[in-house]
TIVO-2410 file (N, C-alpha, C; in nm, 3 decimals):
# residues 180
REC num residu      c1      c2      c3 atome chaine
REC   1      M -11.483   3.050   3.623     N      A
REC   1      M -11.379   3.007   3.742    CA      A
REC   1      M -11.477   2.948   3.846     C      A
REC   2      K -11.326   2.876   3.877     N      A
REC   2      K -11.384   2.781   3.987    CA      A
REC   2      K -11.358   2.862   4.144     C      A
REC   3      K -11.414   2.820   4.221     N      A
REC   3      K -11.399   2.907   4.373    CA      A
REC   3      K -11.378   2.789   4.500     C      A
REC   4      I -11.279   2.853   4.521     N      A
REC   4      I -11.220   2.791   4.618    CA      A
REC   4      I -11.262   2.817   4.807     C      A
REC   5      N -11.311   2.718   4.871     N      A
REC   5      N -11.369   2.778   5.012    CA      A
REC   5      N -11.291   2.684   5.075     C      A
REC   6      Y -11.230   2.741   5.156     N      A
REC   6      Y -11.146   2.683   5.293    CA      A
REC   6      Y -11.207   2.676   5.411     C      A
REC   7      N -11.216   2.637   5.460     N      A
REC   7      N -11.321   2.641   5.636    CA      A
REC   7      N -11.159   2.616   5.731     C      A
REC   8      L -11.166   2.715   5.786     N      A
REC   8      L -11.032   2.747   5.898    CA      A
REC   8      L -11.112   2.653   6.033     C      A
REC   9      A -11.191   2.605   6.067     N      A
REC   9      A -11.260   2.556   6.132    CA      A
REC   9      A -11.294   2.441   6.138     C      A
REC  10      V -11.189   2.369   6.018     N      A
REC  10      V -11.217   2.196   6.008    CA      A
REC  10      V -11.056   2.187   6.015     C      A
REC  11      R -11.029   2.042   6.052     N      A
REC  11      R -10.888   2.038   6.119    CA      A
REC  11      R -10.803   1.968   5.957     C      A
REC  12      R -10.687   1.992   5.957     N      A
REC  12      R -10.611   1.971   5.824    CA      A
REC  12      R -10.565   1.792   5.899     C      A
REC  13      K -10.585   1.751   5.795     N      A
REC  13      K -10.567   1.589   5.813    CA      A
REC  13      K -10.374   1.590   5.790     C      A
REC  14      I -10.308   1.553   5.917     N      A
REC  14      I -10.183   1.547   5.837    CA      A
REC  14      I -10.149   1.403   5.844     C      A
REC  15      D -10.039   1.354   5.760     N      A
REC  15      D  -9.968   1.295   5.674    CA      A
REC  15      D  -9.924   1.184   5.807     C      A
REC  16      G  -9.937   1.065   5.818     N      A
REC  16      G  -9.878   1.044   5.982    CA      A
REC  16      G  -9.774   0.965   5.905     C      A
REC  17      R  -9.786   0.905   5.831     N      A
REC  17      R  -9.600   0.853   5.778    CA      A
REC  17      R  -9.489   0.953   5.775     C      A
REC  18      A  -9.523   1.005   5.663     N      A
REC  18      A  -9.469   1.132   5.667    CA      A
REC  18      A  -9.377   1.170   5.797     C      A
REC  19      F  -9.493   1.215   5.890     N      A
REC  19      F  -9.494   1.261   6.024    CA      A
REC  19      F  -9.393   1.155   6.124     C      A
REC  20      A  -9.412   1.054   6.113     N      A
REC  20      A  -9.347   0.954   6.165    CA      A
REC  20      A  -9.207   0.944   6.095     C      A
REC  21      L  -9.172   0.938   5.966     N      A
REC  21      L  -9.035   0.970   5.963    CA      A
REC  21      L  -8.942   1.055   5.953     C      A
REC  22      T  -9.023   1.137   5.940     N      A
REC  22      T  -8.929   1.282   5.982    CA      A
REC  22      T  -8.930   1.265   6.133     C      A
REC  23      L  -8.972   1.203   6.215     N      A
REC  23      L  -8.969   1.244   6.356    CA      A
REC  23      L  -8.898   1.137   6.396     C      A
REC  24      A  -8.871   0.999   6.352     N      A
REC  24      A  -8.789   0.887   6.313    CA      A
REC  24      A  -8.616   0.968   6.285     C      A
REC  25      V  -8.633   1.016   6.195     N      A
REC  25      V  -8.511   1.077   6.113    CA      A
REC  25      V  -8.434   1.169   6.225     C      A
REC  26      L  -8.494   1.251   6.290     N      A
REC  26      L  -8.477   1.399   6.417    CA      A
REC  26      L  -8.425   1.243   6.582     C      A
REC  27      L  -8.482   1.193   6.598     N      A
REC  27      L  -8.458   1.125   6.661    CA      A
REC  27      L  -8.349   1.028   6.645     C      A
REC  28      L  -8.364   0.996   6.557     N      A
REC  28      L  -8.184   0.898   6.545    CA      A
REC  28      L  -8.066   1.001   6.485     C      A
REC  29      A  -8.125   1.107   6.394     N      A
REC  29      A  -8.014   1.211   6.397    CA      A
REC  29      A  -7.976   1.260   6.588     C      A
REC  30      L  -8.081   1.302   6.662     N      A
REC  30      L  -8.066   1.303   6.826    CA      A
REC  30      L  -7.971   1.160   6.907     C      A
REC  31      V  -7.997   1.144   6.885     N      A
REC  31      V  -7.909   0.997   6.894    CA      A
REC  31      V  -7.797   0.954   6.877     C      A
REC  32      M  -7.749   1.000   6.748     N      A
REC  32      M  -7.640   0.955   6.696    CA      A
REC  32      M  -7.522   1.111   6.770     C      A
REC  33      L  -7.596   1.234   6.787     N      A
REC  33      L  -7.549   1.293   6.820    CA      A
REC  33      L  -7.456   1.274   6.961     C      A
REC  34      N  -7.574   1.233   7.054     N      A
REC  34      N  -7.544   1.216   7.203    CA      A
REC  34      N  -7.465   1.112   7.231     C      A
REC  35      G  -7.472   0.945   7.118     N      A
REC  35      G  -7.398   0.875   7.100    CA      A
REC  35      G  -7.199   0.942   7.124     C      A
REC  36      I  -7.233   1.021   6.986     N      A
REC  36      I  -7.071   1.067   6.971    CA      A
REC  36      I  -6.983   1.150   7.066     C      A
REC  37      T  -7.112   1.265   7.163     N      A
REC  37      T  -7.053   1.350   7.267    CA      A
REC  37      T  -7.027   1.240   7.361     C      A
REC  38      L  -7.093   1.181   7.381     N      A
REC  38      L  -7.069   1.042   7.498    CA      A
REC  38      L  -6.894   0.998   7.482     C      A
REC  39      W  -6.926   0.969   7.334     N      A
REC  39      W  -6.791   0.918   7.308    CA      A
REC  39      W  -6.585   0.989   7.354     C      A
REC  40      N  -6.695   1.075   7.267     N      A
REC  40      N  -6.605   1.162   7.277    CA      A
REC  40      N  -6.552   1.231   7.415     C      A
REC  41      L  -6.646   1.267   7.506     N      A
REC  41      L  -6.652   1.236   7.685    CA      A
REC  41      L  -6.538   1.127   7.708     C      A
REC  42      A  -6.590   1.053   7.681     N      A
REC  42      A  -6.534   0.933   7.730    CA      A
REC  42      A  -6.397   0.932   7.724     C      A
REC  43      R  -6.349   0.912   7.571     N      A
REC  43      R  -6.214   0.891   7.532    CA      A
REC  43      R  -6.158   1.037   7.575     C      A
REC  44      L  -6.162   1.161   7.640     N      A
REC  44      L  -6.102   1.243   7.682    CA      A
REC  44      L  -6.136   1.217   7.857     C      A
REC  45      Q  -6.173   1.164   7.912     N      A
REC  45      Q  -6.149   1.124   8.038    CA      A
REC  45      Q  -6.049   1.018   8.054     C      A
REC  46      S  -6.092   0.909   7.939     N      A
REC  46      S  -5.949   0.807   7.940    CA      A
REC  46      S  -5.800   0.858   7.912     C      A
REC  47      Q  -5.789   0.955   7.886     N      A
REC  47      Q  -5.669   1.086   7.821    CA      A
REC  47      Q  -5.599   1.104   7.924     C      A
REC  48      D  -5.733   1.159   8.008     N      A
REC  48      D  -5.694   1.268   8.175    CA      A
REC  48      D  -5.622   1.173   8.253     C      A
REC  49      R  -5.699   1.034   8.287     N      A
REC  49      R  -5.678   0.921   8.353    CA      A
REC  49      R  -5.484   0.919   8.320     C      A
REC  50      A  -5.487   0.873   8.169     N      A
REC  50      A  -5.331   0.831   8.160    CA      A
REC  50      A  -5.270   0.926   8.191     C      A
REC  51      E  -5.301   1.082   8.195     N      A
REC  51      E  -5.237   1.183   8.182    CA      A
REC  51      E  -5.178   1.197   8.335     C      A
REC  52      K  -5.314   1.210   8.421     N      A
REC  52      K  -5.313   1.197   8.581    CA      A
REC  52      K  -5.209   1.040   8.607     C      A
REC  53      T  -5.210   0.958   8.541     N      A
REC  53      T  -5.128   0.832   8.602    CA      A
REC  53      T  -4.985   0.871   8.566     C      A
REC  54      A  -4.940   0.913   8.440     N      A
REC  54      A  -4.794   0.952   8.409    CA      A
REC  54      A  -4.780   1.100   8.478     C      A
REC  55      I  -4.853   1.188   8.483     N      A
REC  55      I  -4.766   1.268   8.611    CA      A
REC  55      I  -4.769   1.225   8.752     C      A
REC  56      G  -4.857   1.132   8.817     N      A
REC  56      G  -4.812   1.064   8.937    CA      A
REC  56      G  -4.661   0.986   8.917     C      A
REC  57      S  -4.655   0.942   8.830     N      A
REC  57      S  -4.562   0.828   8.843    CA      A
REC  57      S  -4.403   0.928   8.842     C      A
REC  58      I  -4.440   1.038   8.741     N      A
REC  58      I  -4.334   1.142   8.733    CA      A
REC  58      I  -4.258   1.159   8.897     C      A
REC  59      S  -4.431   1.208   8.949     N      A
REC  59      S  -4.389   1.319   9.040    CA      A
REC  59      S  -4.339   1.193   9.192     C      A
REC  60      Q  -4.393   1.071   9.184     N      A
REC  60      Q  -4.300   1.006   9.253    CA      A
REC  60      Q  -4.180   0.949   9.235     C      A
REC  61      K  -4.125   0.935   9.094     N      A
REC  61      K  -3.999   0.961   9.037    CA      A
REC  61      K  -3.904   1.094   9.136     C      A
REC  62      M  -3.958   1.179   9.117     N      A
REC  62      M  -3.927   1.309   9.133    CA      A
REC  62      M  -3.920   1.324   9.289     C      A
REC  63      A  -3.985   1.246   9.376     N      A
REC  63      A  -3.973   1.279   9.478    CA      A
REC  63      A  -3.858   1.169   9.541     C      A
REC  64      A  -3.874   1.077   9.523     N      A
REC  64      A  -3.754   0.957   9.517    CA      A
REC  64      A  -3.616   1.022   9.511     C      A
REC  65      M  -3.634   1.111   9.335     N      A
REC  65      M  -3.487   1.155   9.365    CA      A
REC  65      M  -3.420   1.235   9.447     C      A
REC  66      N  -3.544   1.330   9.467     N      A
REC  66      N  -3.535   1.484   9.589    CA      A
REC  66      N  -3.473   1.372   9.693     C      A
REC  67      Q  -3.559   1.324   9.748     N      A
REC  67      Q  -3.503   1.234   9.893    CA      A
REC  67      Q  -3.365   1.148   9.918     C      A
REC  68      R  -3.314   1.122   9.779     N      A
REC  68      R  -3.182   1.039   9.703    CA      A
REC  68      R  -3.047   1.146   9.758     C      A
REC  69      T  -3.166   1.328   9.642     N      A
REC  69      T  -3.034   1.386   9.670    CA      A
REC  69      T  -3.031   1.436   9.793     C      A
REC  70      L  -3.127   1.440   9.901     N      A
REC  70      L  -3.111   1.474   9.996    CA      A
REC  70      L  -3.042   1.378  10.066     C      A
REC  71      E  -3.021   1.283  10.076     N      A
REC  71      E  -2.923   1.163  10.133    CA      A
REC  71      E  -2.803   1.189  10.107     C      A
REC  72      Q  -2.774   1.162   9.966     N      A
REC  72      Q  -2.631   1.197   9.940    CA      A
REC  72      Q  -2.570   1.324  10.015     C      A
REC  73      R  -2.680   1.481   9.990     N      A
REC  73      R  -2.605   1.573  10.039    CA      A
REC  73      R  -2.536   1.534  10.200     C      A
REC  74      N  -2.648   1.494  10.306     N      A
REC  74      N  -2.630   1.457  10.395    CA      A
REC  74      N  -2.514   1.384  10.421     C      A
REC  75      E  -2.498   1.258  10.286     N      A
REC  75      E  -2.390   1.178  10.312    CA      A
REC  75      E  -2.231   1.243  10.307     C      A
REC  76      I  -2.240   1.314  10.182     N      A
REC  76      I  -2.133   1.448  10.176    CA      A
REC  76      I  -2.033   1.509  10.267     C      A
REC  77      A  -2.170   1.593  10.354     N      A
REC  77      A  -2.190   1.641  10.441    CA      A
REC  77      A  -2.074   1.546  10.569     C      A
REC  78      A  -2.136   1.447  10.622     N      A
REC  78      A  -2.074   1.344  10.728    CA      A
REC  78      A  -1.938   1.347  10.685     C      A
REC  79      W  -1.908   1.274  10.528     N      A
REC  79      W  -1.715   1.252  10.464    CA      A
REC  79      W  -1.695   1.407  10.496     C      A
REC  80      Q  -1.734   1.499  10.472     N      A
REC  80      Q  -1.690   1.634  10.467    CA      A
REC  80      Q  -1.619   1.654  10.609     C      A
REC  81      K  -1.744   1.669  10.731     N      A
REC  81      K  -1.698   1.635  10.854    CA      A
REC  81      K  -1.561   1.543  10.925     C      A
REC  82      A  -1.604   1.495  10.870     N      A
REC  82      A  -1.420   1.391  10.876    CA      A
REC  82      A  -1.362   1.379  10.847     C      A
REC  83      W  -1.336   1.420  10.694     N      A
REC  83      W  -1.239   1.403  10.652    CA      A
REC  83      W  -1.133   1.570  10.659     C      A
REC  84      N  -1.206   1.662  10.701     N      A
REC  84      N  -1.163   1.805  10.728    CA      A
REC  84      N  -1.072   1.778  10.754     C      A
REC  85      P  -1.042   1.698  10.905     N      A
REC  85      P  -0.895   1.789  10.978    CA      A
REC  85      P  -0.793   1.722  10.889     C      A
REC  86      Q  -0.855   1.581  10.860     N      A
REC  86      Q  -0.702   1.525  10.777    CA      A
REC  86      Q  -0.608   1.570  10.678     C      A
REC  87      L  -0.726   1.644  10.624     N      A
REC  87      L  -0.705   1.730  10.489    CA      A
REC  87      L  -0.675   1.878  10.461     C      A
REC  88      A  -0.710   1.918  10.613     N      A
REC  88      A  -0.623   2.064  10.624    CA      A
REC  88      A  -0.529   2.034  10.673     C      A
REC  89      H  -0.489   1.889  10.763     N      A
REC  89      H  -0.325   1.843  10.798    CA      A
REC  89      H  -0.213   1.824  10.695     C      A
REC  90      A  -0.319   1.756  10.565     N      A
REC  90      A  -0.243   1.712  10.470    CA      A
REC  90      A  -0.180   1.836  10.375     C      A
REC  91      N  -0.312   1.942  10.325     N      A
REC  91      N  -0.277   2.094  10.303    CA      A
REC  91      N  -0.154   2.162  10.326     C      A
REC  92      A  -0.184   2.178  10.511     N      A
REC  92      A  -0.039   2.193  10.522    CA      A
REC  92      A   0.133   2.158  10.513     C      A
REC  93      L   0.103   1.999  10.515     N      A
REC  93      L   0.277   1.910  10.492    CA      A
REC  93      L   0.259   1.983  10.319     C      A
REC  94      I   0.194   1.976  10.251     N      A
REC  94      I   0.218   2.020  10.125    CA      A
REC  94      I   0.200   2.139  10.102     C      A
REC  95      M   0.165   2.233  10.148     N      A
REC  95      M   0.233   2.359  10.142    CA      A
REC  95      M   0.354   2.363  10.162     C      A
REC  96      R   0.389   2.311  10.266     N      A
REC  96      R   0.513   2.310  10.350    CA      A
REC  96      R   0.651   2.307  10.237     C      A
REC  97      K   0.612   2.210  10.172     N      A
REC  97      K   0.677   2.132  10.052    CA      A
REC  97      K   0.697   2.177   9.979     C      A
REC  98      C   0.574   2.224   9.895     N      A
REC  98      C   0.595   2.270   9.773    CA      A
REC  98      C   0.577   2.356   9.743     C      A
REC  99      F   0.679   2.445   9.584     N      A
REC  99      F   0.706   2.545   9.542    CA      A
REC  99      F   0.671   2.589   9.449     C      A
REC 100      S   0.689   2.675   9.344     N      A
REC 100      S   0.721   2.668   9.199    CA      A
REC 100      S   0.852   2.697   9.200     C      A
REC 101      Y   0.952   2.637   9.156     N      A
REC 101      Y   1.074   2.678   9.118    CA      A
REC 101      Y   1.063   2.775   8.966     C      A
REC 102      C   0.966   2.710   8.922     N      A
REC 102      C   0.995   2.808   8.748    CA      A
REC 102      C   0.973   2.937   8.831     C      A
REC 103      A   0.869   3.021   8.851     N      A
REC 103      A   0.813   3.104   8.948    CA      A
REC 103      A   0.940   3.191   8.954     C      A
REC 104      R   1.014   3.139   9.069     N      A
REC 104      R   1.145   3.155   9.134    CA      A
REC 104      R   1.237   3.231   9.057     C      A
REC 105      L   1.263   3.132   8.930     N      A
REC 105      L   1.323   3.115   8.849    CA      A
REC 105      L   1.312   3.278   8.734     C      A
REC 106      D   1.180   3.307   8.686     N      A
REC 106      D   1.158   3.348   8.616    CA      A
REC 106      D   1.154   3.486   8.659     C      A
REC 107      F   1.141   3.561   8.824     N      A
REC 107      F   1.187   3.598   8.891    CA      A
REC 107      F   1.344   3.685   8.901     C      A
REC 108      L   1.424   3.538   8.911     N      A
REC 108      L   1.553   3.607   8.932    CA      A
REC 108      L   1.544   3.672   8.730     C      A
REC 109      E   1.523   3.594   8.661     N      A
REC 109      E   1.544   3.610   8.520    CA      A
REC 109      E   1.475   3.770   8.487     C      A
REC 110      R   1.357   3.805   8.569     N      A
REC 110      R   1.373   3.993   8.518    CA      A
REC 110      R   1.430   4.038   8.603     C      A
REC 111      V   1.503   4.006   8.749     N      A
REC 111      V   1.563   4.112   8.790    CA      A
REC 111      V   1.703   4.080   8.782     C      A
REC 112      C   1.768   4.032   8.732     N      A
REC 112      C   1.876   3.967   8.687    CA      A
REC 112      C   1.865   4.046   8.530     C      A
REC 113      G   1.929   4.185   8.536     N      A
REC 113      G   1.959   4.240   8.344    CA      A
REC 113      G   2.039   4.157   8.233     C      A
REC 114      A   2.034   4.228   8.125     N      A
REC 114      A   2.140   4.193   8.021    CA      A
REC 114      A   2.264   4.209   8.114     C      A
REC 115      G   2.387   4.131   8.038     N      A
REC 115      G   2.467   4.143   8.101    CA      A
REC 115      G   2.547   4.054   8.235     C      A
REC 116      M   2.437   4.013   8.305     N      A
REC 116      M   2.468   3.994   8.426    CA      A
REC 116      M   2.419   3.805   8.456     C      A
REC 117      R   2.548   3.795   8.500     N      A
REC 117      R   2.560   3.606   8.491    CA      A
REC 117      R   2.543   3.570   8.617     C      A
REC 118      V   2.419   3.473   8.667     N      A
REC 118      V   2.441   3.418   8.774    CA      A
REC 118      V   2.533   3.236   8.794     C      A
REC 119      R   2.620   3.339   8.852     N      A
REC 119      R   2.716   3.167   8.904    CA      A
REC 119      R   2.690   3.081   8.936     C      A
REC 120      Q   2.631   3.088   9.057     N      A
REC 120      Q   2.613   3.003   9.183    CA      A
REC 120      Q   2.414   2.999   9.205     C      A
REC 121      L   2.344   2.916   9.225     N      A
REC 121      L   2.226   2.922   9.276    CA      A
REC 121      L   2.179   2.851   9.363     C      A
REC 122      T   2.156   2.876   9.518     N      A
REC 122      T   2.104   2.803   9.613    CA      A
REC 122      T   1.926   2.843   9.614     C      A
REC 123      I   1.885   2.745   9.620     N      A
REC 123      I   1.698   2.768   9.661    CA      A
REC 123      I   1.677   2.666   9.748     C      A
REC 124      L   1.621   2.753   9.897     N      A
REC 124      L   1.574   2.627   9.990    CA      A
REC 124      L   1.450   2.575   9.964     C      A
REC 125      N   1.417   2.472   9.985     N      A
REC 125      N   1.298   2.398   9.975    CA      A
REC 125      N   1.194   2.422  10.128     C      A
REC 126      E   1.142   2.557  10.049     N      A
REC 126      E   1.079   2.618  10.154    CA      A
REC 126      E   0.996   2.715  10.088     C      A
REC 127      P   0.820   2.724  10.121     N      A
REC 127      P   0.786   2.836  10.059    CA      A
REC 127      P   0.813   2.981  10.060     C      A
REC 128      A   0.868   3.017  10.189     N      A
REC 128      A   0.959   3.156  10.193    CA      A
REC 128      A   1.127   3.149  10.241     C      A
REC 129      G   1.157   3.053  10.142     N      A
REC 129      G   1.287   3.065  10.206    CA      A
REC 129      G   1.391   3.126  10.147     C      A
REC 130      R   1.526   3.102  10.182     N      A
REC 130      R   1.642   3.241  10.158    CA      A
REC 130      R   1.661   3.139  10.006     C      A
REC 131      I   1.754   3.276   9.904     N      A
REC 131      I   1.802   3.245   9.818    CA      A
REC 131      I   1.914   3.298   9.791     C      A
REC 132      T   2.016   3.238   9.779     N      A
REC 132      T   2.165   3.257   9.791    CA      A
REC 132      T   2.211   3.227   9.636     C      A
REC 133      M   2.305   3.380   9.591     N      A
REC 133      M   2.365   3.333   9.448    CA      A
REC 133      M   2.456   3.412   9.439     C      A
REC 134      A   2.578   3.401   9.299     N      A
REC 134      A   2.684   3.424   9.356    CA      A
REC 134      A   2.613   3.501   9.202     C      A
REC 135      V   2.689   3.615   9.167     N      A
REC 135      V   2.626   3.675   9.017    CA      A
REC 135      V   2.752   3.721   8.980     C      A
REC 136      S   2.813   3.745   8.844     N      A
REC 136      S   2.891   3.860   8.820    CA      A
REC 136      S   2.856   3.976   8.697     C      A
REC 137      A   2.903   4.089   8.683     N      A
REC 137      A   2.841   4.198   8.569    CA      A
REC 137      A   2.956   4.262   8.516     C      A
REC 138      M   2.919   4.326   8.414     N      A
REC 138      M   3.057   4.380   8.323    CA      A
REC 138      M   3.072   4.533   8.404     C      A
REC 139      A   2.981   4.597   8.466     N      A
REC 139      A   2.995   4.710   8.550    CA      A
REC 139      A   2.939   4.717   8.685     C      A
REC 140      Q   3.003   4.806   8.747     N      A
REC 140      Q   2.952   4.811   8.844    CA      A
REC 140      Q   2.815   4.888   8.898     C      A
REC 141      N   2.772   4.998   8.784     N      A
REC 141      N   2.609   4.981   8.767    CA      A
REC 141      N   2.502   4.894   8.773     C      A
REC 142      Q   2.531   4.756   8.696     N      A
REC 142      Q   2.471   4.666   8.691    CA      A
REC 142      Q   2.464   4.631   8.856     C      A
REC 143      L   2.524   4.631   8.895     N      A
REC 143      L   2.558   4.552   9.005    CA      A
REC 143      L   2.444   4.633   9.142     C      A
REC 144      V   2.458   4.783   9.085     N      A
REC 144      V   2.353   4.851   9.212    CA      A
REC 144      V   2.220   4.893   9.130     C      A
REC 145      A   2.208   4.819   9.038     N      A
REC 145      A   2.073   4.831   9.015    CA      A
REC 145      A   2.010   4.708   9.053     C      A
REC 146      L   2.076   4.562   9.066     N      A
REC 146      L   2.009   4.465   9.081    CA      A
REC 146      L   1.992   4.477   9.217     C      A
REC 147      Y   2.064   4.558   9.300     N      A
REC 147      Y   2.071   4.524   9.460    CA      A
REC 147      Y   1.912   4.690   9.485     C      A
REC 148      K   1.906   4.715   9.388     N      A
REC 148      K   1.815   4.796   9.431    CA      A
REC 148      K   1.637   4.713   9.380     C      A
REC 149      K   1.678   4.688   9.283     N      A
REC 149      K   1.555   4.570   9.242    CA      A
REC 149      K   1.548   4.473   9.392     C      A
REC 150      L   1.671   4.411   9.438     N      A
REC 150      L   1.610   4.338   9.546    CA      A
REC 150      L   1.598   4.358   9.693     C      A
REC 151      L   1.593   4.539   9.716     N      A
REC 151      L   1.625   4.578   9.814    CA      A
REC 151      L   1.483   4.526   9.935     C      A
REC 152      P   1.366   4.540   9.832     N      A
REC 152      P   1.234   4.503   9.925    CA      A
REC 152      P   1.233   4.348   9.968     C      A
REC 153      Y   1.344   4.245   9.946     N      A
REC 153      Y   1.359   4.136   9.944    CA      A
REC 153      Y   1.432   4.057  10.053     C      A
REC 154      Q   1.489   4.159  10.196     N      A
REC 154      Q   1.582   4.159  10.262    CA      A
REC 154      Q   1.741   4.143  10.211     C      A
REC 155      L   1.730   4.199  10.102     N      A
REC 155      L   1.881   4.158  10.042    CA      A
REC 155      L   1.981   4.173  10.183     C      A
REC 156      V   2.097   4.062  10.175     N      A
REC 156      V   2.208   4.123  10.220    CA      A
REC 156      V   2.322   4.062  10.136     C      A
REC 157      I   2.443   4.189  10.159     N      A
REC 157      I   2.560   4.172  10.030    CA      A
REC 157      I   2.606   4.057  10.173     C      A
REC 158      A   2.644   3.964  10.101     N      A
REC 158      A   2.781   3.851  10.205    CA      A
REC 158      A   2.886   3.916  10.119     C      A
REC 159      Q   2.910   3.936   9.988     N      A
REC 159      Q   3.077   3.935   9.956    CA      A
REC 159      Q   3.054   4.044   9.815     C      A
REC 160      E   3.170   4.118   9.822     N      A
REC 160      E   3.140   4.187   9.677    CA      A
REC 160      E   3.310   4.148   9.649     C      A
REC 161      N   3.357   4.158   9.481     N      A
REC 161      N   3.439   4.138   9.469    CA      A
REC 161      N   3.490   4.219   9.302     C      A
REC 162      Q   3.605   4.256   9.274     N      A
REC 162      Q   3.634   4.321   9.161    CA      A
REC 162      Q   3.762   4.265   9.090     C      A
REC 163      S   3.744   4.200   8.986     N      A
REC 163      S   3.865   4.155   8.888    CA      A
REC 163      S   3.861   4.254   8.792     C      A
REC 164      A   3.992   4.203   8.738     N      A
REC 164      A   4.022   4.304   8.616    CA      A
REC 164      A   3.887   4.348   8.505     C      A
REC 165      E   3.790   4.239   8.470     N      A
REC 165      E   3.726   4.239   8.383    CA      A
REC 165      E   3.550   4.272   8.418     C      A
REC 166      S   3.542   4.207   8.570     N      A
REC 166      S   3.379   4.178   8.617    CA      A
REC 166      S   3.391   4.237   8.723     C      A
REC 167      Y   3.277   4.255   8.798     N      A
REC 167      Y   3.237   4.282   8.966    CA      A
REC 167      Y   3.154   4.143   8.991     C      A
REC 168      Q   3.209   4.101   9.101     N      A
REC 168      Q   3.120   3.966   9.145    CA      A
REC 168      Q   3.069   4.032   9.286     C      A
REC 169      A   2.943   3.956   9.324     N      A
REC 169      A   2.884   3.926   9.432    CA      A
REC 169      A   2.818   3.816   9.479     C      A
REC 170      S   2.846   3.815   9.597     N      A
REC 170      S   2.731   3.677   9.702    CA      A
REC 170      S   2.599   3.787   9.754     C      A
REC 171      L   2.494   3.730   9.698     N      A
REC 171      L   2.393   3.815   9.764    CA      A
REC 171      L   2.350   3.690   9.833     C      A
REC 172      N   2.180   3.735   9.921     N      A
REC 172      N   2.151   3.661  10.024    CA      A
REC 172      N   2.020   3.728  10.061     C      A
REC 173      F   1.895   3.660   9.988     N      A
REC 173      F   1.780   3.732  10.011    CA      A
REC 173      F   1.647   3.643  10.019     C      A
REC 174      R   1.540   3.679  10.091     N      A
REC 174      R   1.415   3.634  10.125    CA      A
REC 174      R   1.308   3.620  10.001     C      A
REC 175      M   1.295   3.556   9.940     N      A
REC 175      M   1.183   3.562   9.881    CA      A
REC 175      M   1.057   3.497   9.937     C      A
REC 176      E   0.926   3.596   9.958     N      A
REC 176      E   0.795   3.534   9.977    CA      A
REC 176      E   0.731   3.444   9.923     C      A
REC 177      D   0.635   3.360   9.990     N      A
REC 177      D   0.591   3.248   9.901    CA      A
REC 177      D   0.470   3.323   9.772     C      A
REC 178      E   0.473   3.268   9.705     N      A
REC 178      E   0.394   3.342   9.552    CA      A
REC 178      E   0.295   3.319   9.522     C      A
REC 179      K   0.258   3.202   9.629     N      A
REC 179      K   0.088   3.199   9.569    CA      A
REC 179      K   0.047   3.259   9.711     C      A
REC 180      K   0.088   3.360   9.750     N      A
REC 180      K  -0.001   3.425   9.839    CA      A
REC 180      K  -0.089   3.582   9.764     C      A
***
């Protein structure tokens, strides 16, 4: 058998080419990784700059819109201040001249029960005007029921007549403005 002797005091000989090749591969990998990292950082910075630019332009547009809205509100307030007296006067004139005939006629239809006939009707062109009407009924209790319903409206019985088959009355009452 052959005996192997190791001398630990003697230096081992390192293969220079293999070491240089390994070192070159490691350095190349390190340079590539650093290059990729720098490229990614540069790309992220350019995206951040693009986003900041977009946000800046949007914020400038929002500030311009807010300024325009403020100007429009001030303009509307100035127009309202200028037109409010004229509008109030126009509305007062309109309120004096308009009211719902339909609402008054519906009221009269509800108040006058079955068997009542309205022979004549006069409605004044005022919001709280007087209504004059001539009615006829088959029975006197129907007229009395109508009187009771119209009492809250300042009822004035102008004339009452009785004929062979009906009872007639001329009534006058004030109906308040239905818009109130």
